[in-house]
MARTI-785004 format. One line per 2 residues: number of its first residue (from 1); their letters; for each residue z, x, y of C-alpha. Coordinates in steps of 0.1 Angstrom, whole numbers, plus 5000, padded with zeros to 4 digits. Layout:
BEGIN
NUM	a	Z:X:Y; ... $
//
This chain:
BEGIN
1	xx	5736:5863:6803; 5750:5855:6838 $
3	xx	5769:5879:6860; 5805:5869:6860 $
5	xx	5830:5874:6888; 5843:5910:6886 $
7	xx	5817:5919:6861; 5788:5935:6880 $
9	xx	5757:5939:6859; 5729:5965:6858 $
11	xx	5697:5967:6839; 5681:5998:6825 $
13	xx	5645:5992:6831; 5617:6004:6808 $
15	xx	5602:6038:6812; 5565:6030:6814 $
17	xx	5544:6014:6842; 5531:5985:6821 $
19	xx	5565:5975:6807; 5581:5977:6842 $
21	xx	5554:5953:6855; 5560:5930:6826 $
23	xx	5598:5931:6832; 5595:5920:6868 $
25	xx	5597:5883:6861; 5629:5887:6843 $
27	xx	5643:5911:6869; 5635:5887:6897 $
29	xx	5650:5858:6878; 5682:5874:6867 $
31	xx	5689:5891:6901; 5708:5921:6886 $
33	xx	5708:5956:6899; 5682:5978:6882 $
35	xx	5681:6015:6872; 5646:6028:6868 $
37	xx	5629:6063:6866; 5622:6074:6902 $
39	xx	5584:6074:6899; 5584:6036:6891 $
41	xx	5607:6026:6920; 5577:6015:6942 $
43	xx	5568:5988:6917; 5602:5971:6920 $
45	xx	5601:5976:6958; 5567:5959:6960 $
47	xx	5580:5932:6937; 5609:5926:6960 $
49	xx	5634:5921:6932; 5667:5907:6946 $
51	xx	5690:5933:6930; 5696:5969:6941 $
53	xx	5672:5995:6928; 5688:6027:6916 $
55	xx	5664:6056:6910; 5669:6078:6879 $
57	xx	5658:6114:6878; 5650:6130:6845 $
59	xx	5670:6159:6830; 5707:6168:6828 $
61	xx	5712:6169:6866; 5697:6134:6870 $
63	xx	5718:6121:6841; 5750:6132:6858 $
65	xx	5740:6119:6892; 5734:6085:6875 $
67	xx	5767:6086:6857; 5786:6092:6889 $
69	xx	5767:6063:6907; 5774:6039:6878 $
71	xx	5811:6048:6879; 5812:6045:6917 $
73	xx	5798:6010:6916; 5819:6000:6886 $
75	xx	5793:5982:6866; 5809:5966:6835 $
77	xx	5779:5948:6819; 5746:5964:6811 $
79	xx	5712:5951:6799; 5690:5977:6781 $
81	xx	5653:5970:6785; 5647:6005:6773 $
83	xx	5650:6008:6735; 5661:6045:6736 $
85	xx	5695:6059:6725; 5697:6078:6758 $
87	xx	5697:6046:6778; 5728:6033:6760 $
89	xx	5745:6067:6761; 5740:6070:6799 $
91	xx	5755:6036:6805; 5785:6043:6783 $
93	xx	5791:6076:6801; 5788:6056:6834 $
95	xx	5816:6033:6824; 5794:6003:6814 $
97	xx	5814:5988:6785; 5795:5957:6776 $
99	xx	5760:5966:6766; 5732:5942:6755 $
101	xx	5701:5955:6739; 5680:5960:6708 $
103	xx	5696:5977:6677; 5671:6006:6678 $
105	xx	5671:6044:6679; 5705:6046:6661 $
107	xx	5724:6032:6691; 5739:6001:6674 $
109	xx	5774:6015:6676; 5772:6017:6714 $
111	xx	5762:5980:6718; 5784:5950:6722 $
113	xx	5756:5925:6720; 5731:5937:6693 $
115	xx	5696:5921:6692; 5677:5928:6660 $
117	xx	5641:5940:6668; 5628:5916:6641 $
119	xx	5639:5886:6662; 5616:5897:6690 $
121	xx	5585:5904:6670; 5554:5883:6677 $
123	xx	5567:5874:6712; 5549:5884:6744 $
125	xx	5566:5914:6761; 5574:5892:6792 $
127	xx	5594:5869:6769; 5611:5898:6752 $
129	xx	5624:5911:6786; 5635:5875:6795 $
131	xx	5655:5873:6763; 5670:5907:6768 $
133	xx	5682:5896:6802; 5698:5866:6787 $
135	xx	5672:5841:6801; 5654:5815:6782 $
137	xx	5619:5826:6771; 5593:5813:6796 $
139	xx	5619:5805:6823; 5608:5831:6848 $
141	xx	5579:5827:6872; 5543:5837:6864 $
143	xx	5514:5848:6885; 5510:5876:6910 $
145	xx	5543:5895:6914; 5536:5927:6932 $
147	xx	5526:5928:6969; 5513:5961:6984 $
149	xx	5523:5969:7020; 5498:5955:7046 $
151	xx	5493:5989:7062; 5481:6004:7028 $
153	xx	5458:5974:7023; 5443:5978:7058 $
155	xx	5438:6016:7052; 5419:6011:7019 $
157	xx	5400:5981:7031; 5386:6002:7059 $
159	xx	5378:6031:7036; 5361:6009:7009 $
161	xx	5344:5984:7031; 5339:6002:7064 $
163	xx	5355:5998:7099; 5339:5964:7104 $
165	xx	5352:5951:7071; 5317:5942:7060 $
167	xx	5316:5941:7022; 5285:5954:7005 $
169	xx	5290:5932:6974; 5319:5926:6950 $
171	xx	5342:5955:6942; 5348:5965:6906 $
173	xx	5375:5990:6896; 5370:6009:6863 $
175	xx	5398:6026:6844; 5384:6049:6817 $
177	xx	5418:6065:6808; 5449:6057:6788 $
179	xx	5478:6078:6777; 5474:6067:6741 $
181	xx	5441:6080:6726; 5439:6050:6702 $
183	xx	5436:6027:6733; 5409:6047:6750 $
185	xx	5373:6033:6749; 5348:6062:6748 $
187	xx	5341:6074:6784; 5303:6074:6779 $
189	xx	5305:6036:6773; 5324:6031:6806 $
191	xx	5297:6052:6822; 5270:6028:6808 $
193	xx	5289:5997:6821; 5294:6013:6855 $
195	xx	5257:6021:6858; 5247:5986:6848 $
197	xx	5271:5970:6873; 5260:5993:6901 $
199	xx	5224:5985:6893; 5232:5948:6896 $
201	xx	5244:5954:6931; 5282:5956:6926 $
203	xx	5303:5983:6941; 5321:6004:6915 $
205	xx	5351:6027:6919; 5364:6049:6891 $
207	xx	5402:6050:6890; 5428:6072:6871 $
209	xx	5456:6096:6874; 5455:6134:6880 $
211	xx	5451:6140:6842; 5421:6116:6841 $
213	xx	5399:6132:6868; 5374:6145:6842 $
215	xx	5370:6110:6829; 5365:6094:6863 $
217	xx	5341:6121:6873; 5320:6112:6842 $
219	xx	5320:6076:6852; 5311:6085:6888 $
221	xx	5280:6103:6876; 5266:6071:6863 $
223	xx	5251:6061:6897; 5251:6076:6932 $
225	xx	5270:6046:6946; 5300:6049:6922 $
227	xx	5331:6062:6941; 5354:6086:6922 $
229	xx	5391:6081:6932; 5405:6098:6901 $
231	xx	5439:6115:6909; 5437:6103:6945 $
233	xx	5463:6076:6945; 5500:6071:6940 $
235	xx	5514:6038:6928; 5515:6021:6962 $
237	xx	5479:6031:6971; 5468:6021:6936 $
239	xx	5483:5986:6940; 5466:5982:6973 $
241	xx	5432:5993:6959; 5436:5970:6929 $
243	xx	5444:5940:6951; 5411:5946:6970 $
245	xx	5390:5947:6938; 5373:5915:6926 $
247	xx	5376:5927:6890; 5390:5956:6870 $
249	xx	5376:5968:6837; 5403:5987:6819 $
251	xx	5418:5999:6786; 5452:5986:6775 $
253	xx	5472:6007:6800; 5497:6004:6828 $
255	xx	5471:5999:6856; 5458:5968:6837 $
257	xx	5492:5952:6841; 5494:5963:6877 $
259	xx	5460:5948:6884; 5472:5914:6870 $
261	xx	5505:5917:6890; 5486:5920:6923 $
263	xx	5464:5890:6913; 5432:5907:6903 $
265	xx	5412:5895:6873; 5406:5919:6845 $
267	xx	5383:5926:6816; 5405:5944:6791 $
269	xx	5395:5964:6760; 5416:5962:6729 $
271	xx	5419:5983:6698; 5452:5992:6682 $
273	xx	5474:5967:6702; 5474:5929:6705 $
275	xx	5467:5912:6739; 5487:5882:6726 $
277	xx	5518:5904:6728; 5511:5929:6756 $
279	xx	5482:5914:6776; 5485:5912:6814 $
281	xx	5498:5878:6826; 5495:5878:6863 $
283	xx	5458:5869:6867; 5428:5858:6846 $
285	xx	5420:5882:6818; 5390:5884:6796 $
287	xx	5400:5904:6765; 5372:5922:6746 $
289	xx	5384:5931:6711; 5353:5940:6691 $
291	xx	5351:5931:6654; 5381:5923:6632 $
293	xx	5394:5951:6610; 5421:5949:6583 $
295	xx	5441:5976:6601; 5443:5957:6635 $
297	xx	5466:5957:6652; 5484:5988:6641 $
299	xx	5502:5995:6674; 5498:6032:6669 $
301	xx	5491:6055:6699; 5469:6078:6677 $
303	xx	5445:6066:6650; 5456:6076:6615 $
305	xx	5424:6066:6597; 5400:6092:6582 $
307	xx	5369:6089:6561; 5343:6061:6560 $
309	xx	5350:6031:6582; 5350:5994:6574 $
311	xx	5319:5987:6595; 5311:6021:6610 $
313	xx	5304:6054:6592; 5336:6069:6606 $
315	xx	5370:6052:6603; 5386:6073:6631 $
317	xx	5392:6050:6661; 5368:6025:6646 $
319	xx	5384:5996:6664; 5374:6010:6699 $
321	xx	5341:6021:6686; 5332:5985:6677 $
323	xx	5335:5974:6713; 5299:5972:6725 $
325	xx	5289:5980:6760; 5267:5949:6763 $
327	xx	5297:5927:6755; 5318:5944:6782 $
329	xx	5290:5942:6808; 5284:5906:6799 $
331	xx	5321:5898:6802; 5323:5915:6836 $
333	xx	5292:5897:6850; 5306:5864:6839 $
335	xx	5340:5871:6855; 5323:5882:6887 $
337	xx	5303:5850:6888; 5336:5832:6887 $
339	xx	5348:5853:6917; 5318:5846:6938 $
341	xx	5315:5810:6928; 5280:5814:6913 $
343	x	5288:5800:6879 $
//
């Protein structure tokens, strides 16, 4: 879909960090203005998308502010990368008459270009956002797409490496958290991997949001050298830290995508979701999936299985339980040898 004369276009971006990062190639390629929840604005700023970024605040007051801004700017065409009814309803209230999006959440009557969800299944999420924007799948650029400010990089480089910038070995970031329980590898296994890597001479930092401080503290207990940064970073600082890491070990979560977007290789852990559809695409990734199960991938945020498992005594979160610490440590050490050129 191209922007026609007199028909200014705006995109309603997704609501989650990982999806926004995966939408960046399409947003850069299409050049449209973008509305995104305020907390994710820094991602689009660091990605330097060509269109105007319009912050959206949650709640009735934020809704009405957005409606007034949409009407003031007289957008007439809209692309809905959010699948929610509220996204279409907001744009309609804002005077956006031509809406393109998936026929989901009962909003089909508000759309003028309906895209059936079945037509998008099996595609990687980057391609889905390209198609929603009216681009050919695979037409947007790949590779690192988010560039943290230099002053943040300098600040964290000094903090993590010392004033002289003298590295004490490769730097590994570890993300033990995830909003979806079914995508969360047991924290005690992250602890084992962190201890093994620290014992091998690598510097390890535990990363996570404010709600994940308990998890990062557990990981930091693995060895005296592990640094706990749980809850200590916003998105800009997180992007800077990730770009300084040589490797990130992470669950399927937003920071995994942000690591790839700043160009940092990852070792990613997969249970209920499928890396072929939602894996990070900005840097080299080594997915660790454990054993095959008949229920994988289920795409659920919470495991619904109970009783005896297929390979383990307990079926609950069996997919994550079958990811072995030795496999993750081995994948990390192999990836780090690639970074240092010691292969």
